[in-house]
C-alpha positions in Angstrom: 31.7 12.5 -5.2 33.3 10.3 -2.6 32.3 6.7 -2.6 31.4 5.4 0.8 31.4 1.8 2.0 28.4 0.2 3.7 29.8 0.8 7.1 29.7 4.6 6.4 26.3 4.7 4.7 23.2 5.5 6.8 19.9 5.1 5.0 17.4 7.0 7.1 13.6 7.3 6.5 11.9 10.4 7.8 8.3 9.5 8.7 5.5 11.2 10.8 2.1 12.6 10.7 1.2 15.5 8.4 2.6 18.8 9.7 5.2 17.2 12.0 8.0 19.0 10.2 9.8 16.2 8.3 10.5 18.3 5.2 11.8 21.2 7.3 14.1 18.9 9.3 15.5 17.4 6.1 16.1 20.9 4.7 17.9 22.0 7.9 20.1 18.9 7.9 21.1 19.6 4.3 21.9 23.2 5.3 23.9 22.1 8.4 26.0 19.8 6.2 26.7 22.6 3.7 24.9 20.9 0.8 22.7 24.0 0.3 23.5 27.7 1.0 20.2 28.7 2.3 17.2 26.9 3.8 14.0 26.9 1.9 10.6 26.6 3.6 7.4 24.8 2.8 5.5 28.1 2.9 7.9 29.7 0.3 7.7 26.5 -1.8 11.4 26.3 -2.3 12.5 23.2 -0.2 14.8 20.6 -1.9 12.4 17.9 -0.9 8.9 19.2 -1.9 9.9 20.1 -5.4 7.0 18.6 -7.4 4.5 21.1 -8.7 1.6 19.4 -6.9 3.5 19.5 -3.6 4.1 23.2 -3.9 0.5 23.7 -5.0 -0.9 21.8 -2.0 1.8 22.8 0.5 2.3 19.2 1.6 4.5 16.2 0.7 2.9 13.8 -1.8 5.9 11.8 -2.9 8.8 10.1 -1.0 11.9 12.1 -1.9 15.4 10.8 -1.6 18.1 13.3 -0.5 21.6 13.0 1.0 24.0 14.7 3.3 27.6 14.1 4.1 28.5 14.6 7.7 31.8 13.7 9.5 32.9 11.1 7.1 29.5 9.5 6.8 26.9 9.6 4.0 23.4 10.0 5.2 20.7 9.1 2.6 17.4 10.7 3.7 14.0 9.7 2.3 11.5 12.4 3.2 8.0 10.8 3.1 4.4 12.2 3.1 2.5 12.3 6.3 -0.9 11.4 5.1 -1.9 7.8 4.9 -3.5 8.3 1.5 0.1 8.1 0.3 1.0 5.0 2.4 2.5 3.3 -0.7 5.2 6.0 -0.8 5.8 5.5 3.0 5.9 1.7 2.9 8.4 1.5 0.0 10.7 4.0 1.8 10.6 2.1 5.1 11.4 -1.1 3.2 14.7 0.2 1.9 15.7 2.3 5.0 18.2 1.0 7.5 16.7 3.1 10.2 13.6 5.3 10.7 13.4 8.8 12.2 9.9 9.3 13.4 9.2 13.1 13.7 6.4 14.3 16.1 4.8 17.7 16.3 5.6 18.7 19.9 2.2 20.3 20.3 0.4 17.0 19.7 2.8 14.1 20.2 1.8 10.8 18.5 -1.1 11.3 16.1 -3.1 8.8 14.0 -0.7 9.2 11.1 2.2 8.2 13.4 0.2 5.2 14.6 -0.6 3.9 11.1 3.1 4.3 10.0 4.3 2.6 13.2 2.4 -0.5 12.3 4.7 -0.9 9.2 7.9 0.1 11.1 7.0 -2.6 13.7 6.2 -5.1 11.0 9.7 -4.7 9.4 11.3 -4.2 12.8 13.3 -1.3 11.7 15.7 0.5 14.1 13.8 3.7 15.1 14.4 6.9 16.9 11.9 9.6 17.7 12.3 13.3 17.3 10.0 15.7 19.1 9.9 18.9 16.9 8.9 22.5 17.5 10.4 22.6 21.0 10.4 26.4 20.9 6.7 26.7 20.0 4.5 28.4 22.6 2.2 25.4 22.7 4.8 22.8 23.1 3.8 19.9 25.4 7.0 17.9 25.6 5.9 15.6 28.5 2.6 14.7 26.7 4.5 14.0 23.5 7.1 11.8 25.3 4.4 9.9 27.1 2.5 9.3 23.8 5.7 7.7 22.5 5.8 5.4 25.5 2.2 4.5 25.0 3.0 3.6 21.4 6.2 1.6 21.8 6.2 0.8 25.6 8.9 1.4 28.2 11.7 0.9 25.7 11.4 4.5 24.7 14.3 6.3 26.3 14.8 10.0 26.6 18.2 11.3 25.4 17.3 14.9 25.3 14.7 17.3 26.8 14.1 21.0 26.1 14.7 23.7 28.7 14.4 27.5 28.8 17.2 29.3 30.6 17.0 33.1 30.9 14.6 33.2 27.9 17.1 31.2 25.7 16.1 27.9 24.1 18.3 25.0 25.5 18.5 21.3 25.1 19.7 19.0 27.9 21.5 15.9 26.5 21.7 13.1 29.0 23.9 10.9 26.8 26.7 13.5 26.6 25.6 15.2 29.9 25.8 18.6 28.4 23.4 21.5 27.9 23.2 23.1 24.4 22.2 26.8 24.5 20.9 28.3 21.2 20.8 31.9 20.0 17.6 33.3 18.5 18.7 32.2 15.0 19.6 28.7 16.1 22.6 27.1 14.4 25.7 26.1 16.3 24.9 26.0 20.1 27.0 27.0 23.1 28.0 23.8 25.1 27.5 24.3 28.8 27.3 22.3 32.0 23.9 21.2 33.1 22.4 23.7 35.5 22.3 22.7 39.2 18.5 22.7 39.3 18.5 20.1 36.5 21.2 17.8 37.7 18.9 15.5 39.6 16.6 15.0 36.7 19.5 14.7 34.2 21.3 12.1 36.3 18.2 10.0 36.8 17.6 10.0 33.0 21.3 9.3 32.4 21.2 6.3 34.7 18.0 5.0 33.0 19.8 5.3 29.7 22.8 3.4 31.0 20.6 0.6 32.2 18.7 0.4 28.9 21.9 0.4 26.9 23.4 -2.4 29.1 20.3 -4.6 28.7 20.9 -5.1 25.0 24.4 -6.6 25.2 25.6 -9.4 27.6 29.2 -8.1 27.7 28.0 -4.6 28.5 25.6 -5.9 31.1 28.5 -7.7 32.9 30.5 -4.5 32.6 27.7 -2.5 34.0 27.4 -4.8 37.0 31.2 -4.6 37.6 31.5 -0.8 37.2 28.0 0.4 38.1 28.1 2.6 34.9 29.1 2.8 31.3 31.2 5.4 29.4 29.8 7.2 26.4 31.3 4.8 23.8 29.9 1.8 25.7 26.5 3.4 25.9 26.5 4.1 22.1 27.3 0.4 21.6 24.4 -0.7 23.8 22.0 1.8 22.2 22.9 0.6 18.7 22.4 -3.0 19.8 19.0 -2.1 21.3 17.9 -0.3 18.1 19.0 -3.3 16.0 16.9 -5.6 18.2 14.0 -3.2 17.8 13.9 -3.0 21.6 15.2 0.5 22.3 13.9 3.8 20.9 15.9 6.9 21.6 14.0 10.2 21.9 15.5 13.5 20.7 14.2 17.0 20.5 14.7 19.8 17.9 13.3 22.9 16.4 13.7 22.1 12.7 12.4 25.5 11.6 14.9 27.5 13.7 17.8 25.0 13.3 18.1 23.9 17.0 19.4 20.4 17.7 19.7 19.2 14.1 23.5 19.0 14.2 23.5 16.9 17.3 20.8 14.6 15.7 23.1 14.2 12.7 26.0 13.3 14.9 23.9 10.6 16.6 22.9 9.2 13.3 26.6 9.1 12.3 27.9 7.6 15.5 25.1 5.4 16.8 22.2 4.7 14.4 22.8 1.4 12.6 24.6 1.5 9.2 23.7 -0.6 6.1 26.3 -3.1 7.2 24.8 -3.6 10.6 21.4 -5.0 9.6 20.5 -8.6 9.7 21.1 -10.4 6.4 18.0 -10.7 4.1 16.7 -13.8 2.5 15.7 -13.8 -1.2 12.5 -15.1 -2.6 14.4 -18.2 -3.6 15.4 -18.7 0.1 19.1 -17.8 -0.4 21.0 -15.4 1.9 21.7 -12.1 0.1 25.5 -11.5 0.4 25.9 -8.0 1.5 29.4 -7.4 0.3 30.9 -5.4 -2.5 32.6 -8.4 -4.0 29.4 -10.4 -4.4 27.4 -10.4 -7.7 25.4 -7.1 -8.1 21.8 -7.0 -7.1 19.5 -3.9 -7.0 16.0 -3.5 -5.7 13.9 -0.8 -7.4 11.7 0.7 -4.7 10.3 3.8 -6.5 9.6 4.9 -10.1 8.8 8.5 -11.2 7.9 9.9 -14.6 9.0 13.4 -15.3 8.0 15.1 -18.6 11.5 16.4 -19.3 13.3 13.2 -18.3 11.0 10.3 -18.7 11.3 7.4 -16.2 13.5 7.7 -13.2 14.1 4.5 -11.2 15.3 4.7 -7.6 17.0 1.7 -6.2 19.0 0.3 -3.3 22.2 -1.7 -4.0 21.5 -4.9 -2.1 24.7 -6.7 -3.1 28.0 -6.0 -5.0 28.9 -2.8 -6.8 27.2 -1.0 -9.6 29.1 0.9 -12.3 27.9 3.1 -15.2 27.1 1.0 -18.3 26.6 -2.2 -16.3 24.2 -4.7 -17.8 21.8 -6.3 -15.4 18.9 -8.8 -15.8 15.4 -8.3 -14.5 14.3 -11.3 -12.4 10.7 -10.8 -13.3 10.9 -10.9 -17.1 14.5 -11.9 -17.8 15.0 -8.7 -19.8 18.5 -7.2 -19.8 18.8 -3.5 -18.9 21.9 -1.3 -19.5 22.3 1.4 -16.8 23.9 4.1 -18.9 23.7 6.8 -16.1 23.9 6.7 -12.4 22.8 9.5 -10.1 22.5 10.6 -6.5 19.2 12.4 -6.3 18.5 15.4 -4.1 14.9 16.3 -4.9 15.0 17.3 -8.6 18.7 17.8 -8.6 20.9 15.0 -10.0 24.5 14.4 -9.2 26.2 12.0 -11.7 28.4 9.2 -10.2 30.4 6.5 -11.8 29.8 3.9 -9.1 27.6 2.9 -6.2 28.4 0.3 -3.7 26.4 -2.1 -1.6 24.0 -0.4 0.9 23.8 2.8 -1.1 20.7 4.4 -2.7 20.8 5.8 -6.2 18.8 6.4 -9.4 19.0 5.8 -13.1 17.0 6.9 -16.2 15.0 5.3 -18.9 15.0 1.7 -18.0 12.8 -0.1 -20.6 11.5 -3.2 -18.8 11.7 -2.4 -15.1 9.1 -1.2 -12.7 8.8 -0.6 -8.9 9.3 -3.8 -6.9 11.6 -5.3 -9.5 15.1 -6.9 -8.9 18.0 -6.3 -11.3 20.8 -8.8 -10.9 24.1 -9.7 -12.5 23.7 -11.8 -15.6 24.1 -15.5 -14.7 23.5 -14.8 -11.0 19.7 -14.9 -10.6 18.2 -13.6 -7.4 14.9 -12.0 -6.5 14.6 -9.5 -3.6 11.3 -10.0 -1.6 8.8 -7.5 -3.1 7.0 -4.8 -1.0 3.5 -5.8 0.0 1.2 -2.9 -0.6 -2.2 -2.5 1.1 -5.4 -3.2 -0.8 -7.2 -0.1 -2.2 -9.7 1.5 0.1 -11.4 3.7 -2.5 -12.7 2.5 -5.9 -13.9 4.6 -8.8 -14.9 4.0 -12.4 -12.7 6.2 -14.6 -13.4 7.3 -18.2 -11.8 9.9 -20.5 -14.0 13.0 -20.8 -13.0 13.1 -24.5 -13.5 9.7 -26.1 -10.5 10.4 -28.3 -8.3 10.3 -25.2 -9.2 6.8 -24.1 -5.9 5.2 -25.4 -4.0 8.1 -23.9 -5.7 7.6 -20.6 -4.9 3.8 -20.6 -1.2 4.5 -21.2 -1.1 7.2 -18.5 -2.8 4.8 -15.9 -0.3 2.1 -16.7 2.5 4.6 -15.9 0.8 5.7 -12.7 0.4 2.1 -11.5 4.0 1.4 -12.3 5.1 4.4 -10.3 2.8 3.6 -7.4 1.7 0.0 -6.9 -0.7 1.0 -4.2 -2.8 2.2 -7.2 -4.7 -0.7 -8.8 -6.1 -0.3 -12.3 -8.1 -3.0 -14.2 -10.8 -3.3 -16.7 -13.8 -5.1 -15.2 -15.3 -7.0 -18.2 -18.5 -7.8 -16.4 -19.0 -4.2 -15.4 -17.8 -2.8 -18.7 -15.8 -0.2 -16.7 -12.2 0.7 -16.1 -11.9 0.6 -12.3 -9.2 2.4 -10.3 -8.5 1.6 -6.7 -6.4 3.8 -4.4 -5.9 4.7 -0.7 -8.2 7.7 -0.3 -9.8 10.8 -1.7 -6.6 12.8 -1.5 -4.8 10.0 -3.3 -7.5 10.0 -6.0 -7.2 13.8 -6.3 -3.4 13.5 -6.8 -4.0 10.9 -9.6 -6.5 13.3 -11.2 -4.0 16.1 -11.0 -1.3 13.9 -12.6 -3.5 12.9 -15.4 -4.4 16.5 -16.3 -1.0 18.2 -15.7 1.5 15.5 -16.6 -0.3 13.5 -19.2 -2.8 16.0 -20.5 -5.8 13.8 -20.0 -9.1 15.0 -18.6 -10.8 12.1 -16.7 -14.1 11.6 -15.0 -14.4 9.5 -11.8 -17.8 8.0 -11.0 -19.3 5.5 -8.7 -18.4 2.0 -9.9 -21.0 -0.6 -10.6 -21.1 -3.6 -8.3 -20.2 -7.1 -9.6 -23.4 -8.9 -8.6 -24.1 -12.5 -9.4 -27.5 -14.0 -10.4 -28.9 -17.4 -9.4 -32.2 -19.2 -8.8 -34.1 -20.5 -5.7 -36.4 -23.2 -7.2 -36.6 -25.5 -10.1 -38.6 -24.9 -13.3 -39.1 -26.4 -16.7 -39.3 -24.6 -20.0 -39.2 -25.2 -23.7 -38.5 -23.2 -26.8 -38.9 -23.8 -30.5 -36.7 -21.8 -32.8 -38.0 -21.8 -36.4 -37.0 -19.6 -39.2 -37.6 -19.9 -42.9 -36.1 -17.4 -45.4 -35.7 -19.3 -48.7 -33.5 -22.3 -49.1 -32.5 -24.1 -45.9 -34.1 -22.7 -42.8 -33.4 -23.0 -39.1 -35.2 -25.3 -36.7 -34.5 -26.5 -33.2 -36.7 -27.3 -30.2 -35.3 -27.8 -26.6 -37.0 -28.9 -23.4 -35.1 -28.4 -20.2 -35.4 -28.3 -16.4 -33.2 -26.1 -14.3 -32.7 -26.0 -10.6 -30.3 -24.5 -8.0 -27.0 -26.3 -7.6 -25.1 -26.7 -4.4 -22.1 -28.8 -3.5 -22.8 -32.4 -2.5 -26.5 -32.5 -3.8 -27.7 -35.9 -5.1 -28.1 -36.7 -8.8 -31.4 -35.5 -10.4 -34.4 -37.9 -10.0 -36.9 -38.9 -12.7 -34.4 -38.5 -15.6 -32.5 -41.0 -17.7 -29.1 -39.4 -17.4 -26.9 -40.3 -20.4 -24.1 -37.8 -19.9 -23.0 -35.1 -17.5 -20.7 -32.1 -17.9 -19.4 -30.0 -15.0 -18.3 -26.5 -16.0 -16.2 -24.4 -13.5 -17.3 -20.9 -14.4 -14.5 -18.3 -14.8 -16.5 -15.9 -12.5 -17.0 -18.5 -9.8 -19.6 -21.1 -9.2 -20.7 -23.9 -11.6 -22.9 -25.0 -14.4 -23.8 -28.7 -14.3 -25.2 -29.8 -17.7 -27.0 -33.2 -18.0 -27.9 -35.0 -21.2 -31.2 -36.7 -20.5 -32.3 -37.2 -24.2 -34.2 -40.4 -24.8 -34.8 -41.9 -28.3 -32.5 -39.6 -30.2 -35.0 -36.8 -30.5 -32.0 -34.4 -30.5 -28.8 -35.5 -32.0 -25.8 -35.7 -29.6 -23.9 -33.3 -31.9 -26.3 -30.5 -31.0 -25.9 -30.7 -27.2 -22.6 -28.6 -27.1 -24.5 -25.9 -29.0 -27.4 -26.0 -26.5 -24.8 -25.6 -23.6 -23.1 -22.8 -25.5 -26.5 -20.9 -25.7 -27.0 -21.4 -22.0 -23.5 -20.1 -21.2 -24.1 -17.0 -23.3 -27.1 -16.2 -21.2 -25.2 -17.0 -18.0 -22.5 -14.5 -19.1 -25.1 -11.7 -19.2 -27.8 -12.6 -16.7 -31.5 -11.7 -17.3 -31.9 -9.6 -14.2 -29.0 -7.1 -14.3 -26.7 -8.5 -17.0 -24.5 -9.9 -14.2 -22.9 -13.3 -14.3 -25.1 -16.3 -13.5 -23.8 -19.1 -11.3 -24.6 -22.4 -9.5 -27.3 -23.9 -11.7 -27.8 -27.4 -13.1 -29.7 -28.0 -16.3 -31.3 -31.2 -17.5 -32.1 -31.3 -21.3 -34.6 -34.0 -21.6 -36.6 -33.5 -24.8 -36.9 -31.6 -28.1 -37.2 -31.9 -31.8 -35.0 -31.5 -34.8 -35.5 -31.4 -38.6 -33.5 -33.5 -41.0 -32.7 -30.5 -43.2 -33.2 -27.3 -41.3 -31.6 -28.2 -37.9 -28.1 -26.9 -37.2 -25.8 -25.7 -34.4 -27.1 -22.1 -34.5 -30.7 -23.2 -34.2 -30.1 -25.3 -31.1 -27.9 -22.6 -29.5 -30.7 -20.1 -29.9 -33.3 -22.6 -28.7 -31.2 -23.5 -25.7 -30.6 -19.8 -24.8 -34.3 -18.9 -24.9 -35.4 -22.0 -23.0 -32.9 -21.3 -20.3 -33.8 -17.6 -20.0 -37.5 -18.4 -19.7 -36.8 -21.1 -17.1 -34.5 -18.8 -15.2 -37.0 -16.0 -14.9 -39.6 -18.4 -13.6 -37.3 -20.0 -11.0 -37.5 -17.2 -8.4 -34.2 -15.6 -9.5 -32.0 -14.0 -6.8 -29.2 -11.5 -6.9 -26.1 -12.2 -4.9 -23.8 -9.4 -3.8 -20.1 -9.3 -2.9 -19.6 -9.0 0.8 -16.3 -7.8 2.2 -14.7 -8.7 5.5 -14.0 -5.3 7.0 -11.6 -4.6 9.8 -11.8 -1.1 11.4 -9.3 0.2 14.0 -11.0 3.0 15.9 -10.3 4.9 19.2 -12.4 3.6 22.1 -14.3 6.8 22.6 -15.5 6.8 19.0 -16.7 3.2 18.7 -20.3 4.1 19.1 -20.4 6.5 16.2 -18.6 4.1 13.9 -20.8 1.1 14.9 -23.9 3.2 14.1 -22.4 4.0 10.7 -21.5 0.4 10.0 -25.0 -0.8 10.9 -26.5 1.7 8.6 -24.4 0.1 5.9 -26.0 -3.4 6.5 -22.9 -4.6 8.3 -23.0 -7.8 10.4 -20.6 -7.3 13.3 -18.4 -10.3 13.7 -16.5 -9.3 16.8 -14.7 -6.5 18.8 -11.2 -6.8 20.2 -9.3 -4.3 22.4 -5.8 -3.1 21.3 -4.2 -0.4 23.5 -6.5 2.6 23.3 -8.2 1.2 20.2 -11.0 -1.2 19.4 -10.8 -3.5 16.4 -14.2 -4.0 14.8 -14.5 -6.9 12.5 -17.6 -7.2 10.4 -19.1 -8.3 7.1 -20.3 -5.4 4.9 -21.8 -5.5 1.4 -19.4 -3.8 -1.1 -22.3 -1.7 -2.4 -22.6 0.0 1.0 -18.9 1.0 1.3 -19.0 3.8 -1.2 -17.6 7.0 0.5 -16.9 4.9 3.7 -13.3 6.2 3.7 -14.4 9.8 3.7 -17.2 9.2 6.3 -14.9 7.3 8.6 -12.3 10.1 8.4 -15.0 12.6 9.3 -16.5 10.6 12.1 -13.1 10.1 13.8 -11.2 13.2 12.9 -8.9 11.0 10.8 -8.0 8.8 13.8 -9.4 5.5 12.5 -8.2 3.2 9.8 -9.6 0.2 8.0 -8.8 -2.6 5.6 -11.1 -5.0 3.7 -11.0 -8.1 1.6 -13.5 -10.1 -0.4 -15.4 -12.7 1.7 -18.3 -14.2 -0.2 -21.4 -13.6 -2.3 -24.5 -13.4 -0.3 -28.2 -13.0 -1.2 -29.4 -9.4 -1.6 -32.4 -8.3 0.5 -35.6 -8.2 -1.6 -36.1 -4.4 -1.4 -32.5 -3.8 -2.4 -32.9 -6.3 -5.3 -35.9 -4.5 -6.6 -34.0 -1.2 -6.6 -30.9 -2.7 -8.3 -33.0 -4.2 -11.0 -34.8 -1.0 -11.7 -31.5 0.9 -11.8 -30.1 -1.6 -14.4 -33.3 -1.3 -16.5 -33.1 2.5 -16.5 
């Protein structure tokens, strides 16, 4: 295969809402370029992109799939992404390594919620972007509505380069950059190039002039030229459009029928001639703050943006060459763990098809097999030239479940499979919650969870059960109480004896020292689960030897690790040990640990114990007309509304909501808003649980 330099490599990410036609467009482009002999379809389950069994089973993209075409001396790397935000991790990682983004819209609907969610990430990374309105030959096409929805999304910097037209029943596309009309036959393919019809000249000229002005605005030299000549030629317009795309201030709009191969060749030509190449983008900064040298002569650096496990191949790592050149058998060092990897094989991937290559240069995207120490988000660099590419920031999980193996014998197998799934998709978070005694899996939605379940069953052969996770409550007290406990045990020989008297009370930051006690020592313990234990030695007259105090505190901490109400962690208590008894023969550490634990537990239960629950700060983006329904749902979940902000046609609701009330919120929100709302959440604080809720939670834990 020919090796292209970074000036002739275009890395393009195909994004858009579910059903917009990204996979079909990618398939058509591969066909147009001659890389495949016949076009597959999603319905026939034979596209190059959607080759995974689960994608064919569900009839939708689940994974981001790298492909490539070669067109007029350029290499176009295409990443075909899913359209559902449950798989946002796949979309984000692809946007991160793309040089430009092609946002595909279904011409019947225009910008949909999926497009809006994805746009937030495109805008965050300020990626050069063009829009493609698909299905122009559909009976329900609404091109003007679709175009206006783009302008509502990105503002007046959206500029129409093409619009569809029917002439004598034939599908045509008017191109106002080239000022030509393309007329297609019923089967699509190569069009007939014609002059723009007389009745379209006024509209085409107006759009052409708008395009000239937009192109000129993005380059000072072109702007002066425009003022001098009053116009720009086609090459000058391309230069201005590219500059505008690089500045993230101009968004060209094309139109196609991907299914019937109309307009895809022209789109590929524009990607070749105008869309920024890998060499055009602004230089990146590494984690260390250094500029990443984007030349083939620099030390090699790769960024691994995707990992896939296939039963017949093992681990496939997809990467972008950020610097230098990569050759087969090169040894590179992982910046995360300093392990050295040997890249024995290099491939260009087209779905499941692998094309071996001997070398890849800066700006290109490739894959390798069976790396031992490398995961998604890792940087591999030349030995002796350390550098770390800034990692992808994935969103926090929106759905949490407890996961267990149906067959207990499969628990180890399940753990290994979950590690691989998390390595493959960092938007999946798996951890064992010690306090809950549950394995918790977090992901982006119910479809995401269903995909994980399918993968466990069909790839790793593990049957798993997903259940509602427990809530990590905390226990504390609301008033002070004294208690004592005598531990006495005799079983022949030396016995056990220890008696402890203590007072406990709620602790809060800045409170004064305890009154009425002769404080002889104080220990402040920062608890691993948050909050504090303040332990005072108030023993007078040596009734308890100092050497037994650590054992008393150890007994208290054991109770705090498994609280008396719900076996949750206890926090924010101070204890004054002020009296007790010991025996010259029978007293020992275990006796005072037991006595301390029992005295503390008794005092705790008599101190008006209170449950604290984790409260999350929730941010919900919802269409204006649906705010009322969402607000009602949030209030039913004990939410406290913090504020409402307007953003375009959306309202941003900010509130505090107990974590216990957010189970199934993702599903319910999708249902209430027809999938047009999105949300994010993060931990805020622990707050007291209402009395009626506390009673119910305690009963559930006793059951």
